[in-house]
N, C-alpha and C positions, 0 to 999 in steps of 0.2 A: 205220657211216655211215648216215645217214637217207636213205631212198629219196625220189625226187622226188614220188611220189604222197602219201607221208606228210607231207612238207614242205608240199605244196599244201593238204592238209586242215587242217593247223594254221594256215596262213596265212589260210585262209577263216574259221576260227573267230575269229581275232584281228581281222580287218578286216571281217567280215560284220555284218549287222544282226541281233543276237542277240535272240531272243524266248523268254522263259521261261514265258509263260502258255499254258495248254493251248488256249485259244480264239483265240490270235493267230498264225495260220498264214498265211504269205505266199501259199500256193497257193489259199487261200479267195477266192471271188469277192467276199466281203464284207469282205476284209481292209482295215483302216485303221490308221493309227498311233495314233489316239485309241481308248481302251478303250470298249467298248459300254456303253450306259446300261442300268441295271437299271430294272425297272418294279415298283412296288408300288401297287396301287389298291384302294379299297373298291368291290366290285362289287354289294353289296346286303345285305339283312337278311332274317331269317325271323321270323314273328310267331306261329307255331303249330306244333304237332306234325306236322300234315299237310304244312305248308309245309316243315318240316325234312326230312321223309321225301322229298319231291319234290326238294329240293336235294341230298340225299345220293345219290338216284338219278342226278341229273344229273352230279355230279362223279365218280361211280364208273361211269358209263355202265351203269346198272342192274345193278351188281354185277360188271361185267366188269373193272373196275380196282380195285386194292387201296386200301383206306382205312386210314390209320394214325392212332392217337390220341396223346395227350400222354405216354402211358406206353410208347409204342413197340409197342403191340399192333396187329396188323393184322387186317382183316376183308375177306373176299371172298364172303360169303354174304349175299344180299339180305335175307333174313328177319332175320338177326342185325343187319344195318345198320339196318333199320327199327326193331328193338327199341332200338338205341342212340339213334335219333331220339326214341323215346318216353321214354327215360330222361332225355333233355334237357328234356323238357316241364316248365314251371314251373307252380306252383299258380295257379289263376285269381285275379285281383285285381279290385277294384272300380273300378279306374282306367278312365275313359272312353276315353282315347286308347290306341291300340295300342302294346303293349310290344315292343320289339325283343329277341327271345330270343337271336339270334346275329348276328355280324358276319362278312361274307364278304370275304376278301382274295384277290387274285390277284397272285402274284409271278412274274416272268418275266425271261428273257434272250433276246437275238436268236438267230437261227439260227446254228449253228456251235458253240454251247455244249453241252457234254456234259449230257444230261438228268439223269443220276444225280448229277452235281455240283450241279445246280440244286436237286434234292430234298434233298440232304444239307445244302446251305446253308440252305434253308428250315427243315429239321429243327432245326438249331442255332439259327437266329434265333428260331423259335417257342419252343423250350425256354427260351432266355434271356429272352424278352419276356413269355411268357404262362404257362408251366408252373407258376410259383410260386402262381398263384391262379385259373387258368382251365382248363377243359377245352377241347380242340380236336381237330379231325381234319384230315387233309390228304390230297390225292390228286394224283399227277403226271399231266399230260396231254402227250402228244407227237404229237398229231394235227394240229398247226398248225406253221407255220414257226418259231414261237418256243416252246421248251419252257417250260412254266409249271406252277405248283402252285396248286391251290385250297386255301386255308387257311380253315377255318371255326371261329370262336371262340365258345363259349357265353358270353353276356354276363354272366350271374350268376356271380360269383366264389365261391370257397369261403368267403370271409369275409363273404358276403352283400352285398357292394358290386357295383355294375354297371360294366361297361366303358363308358367314354365316350371317344371319340376326339376329342381337342381339335385345334384348328387348328394346323397345323405338325407334328403327330405323324407323318403319313404320310411326310414328308421325312426325319424321324429314322429311321423304319423302313427307308427306302430306303438310307440310309447304313449302317445296321446289317447289312442284307442284303448290301450291297456288301462290307463287311468280312468276312463269312462266306465269300463267294465268293473273295475274295483269299486267305484262309487256305487254301483248297483249290487255289490256283494258277490261278484263273480271273480274267482281267483284267476289271475292271468299273469303272464310274463312276456317281456319283449326283449329277450336277450339278443345283443348284436351278433352278427354272424361269426362263426368260429374263426374265419379268416381274419376279420377285423380285430378280434380279441387277441389272436396270436401276434398280429402285427403290433398292437399296442404293447403287449407283453415284451416283444422283442425290443421295442423302443426303450421301455423302462429298463430292461436288462442291459442294453448297450450304454444307456446313460449312467447306470450304476457302476458299470465296469470302467467307464471313462473317469468317473469321480474317484474311484478307488486307485486308479493308475496315477491320477493327479496328486492324490494325498501321499502316495508312496514316493513320488518324485520329490515332493516338498520335504519329506522326512529325511531323504538322503541328502 
């Protein structure tokens, strides 16, 4: 015969609000029914070897944080990290305008998300998005409310072509990053900006109005 306590536990499971995602906990002060939004933004670029060294110093906190590359190799020695920056240096060109040697991305999730999960999701995202043709490094930061990863991609690919981030690509990256988080059991959302949503809704509304007007003319 089942005890009252066991029956109550099963009843709670059947009638309670079940949450399967690791970052959707009712006890959290930031708990909401809507999954948290991922963030993927381009934070800047590097134009020289010295600039790259300074950037690597920043994302590793002068060698205090681990730096990981596209092969999964890790670096925690500042001198070796500086050498890596030198290895990324491109041959001087005769172009008058400054050449962007690398692109800097920041990928983050709100407070309450497991930092290791964020880094693993970025690792998988970067591997699928860039590893086939580009070198990159990444470093996890946990010194703010939002755990985030700095991902720096060398713009000159193995095939000699340069990375160009077209309009709309960052939103695609947000959705890909979201998918990697979901695979790890982390609830996430990558909703397009309100401006884009309103624009799409306006297009749909205009199209519907035109269709209705056309049907009315035919009836007459």
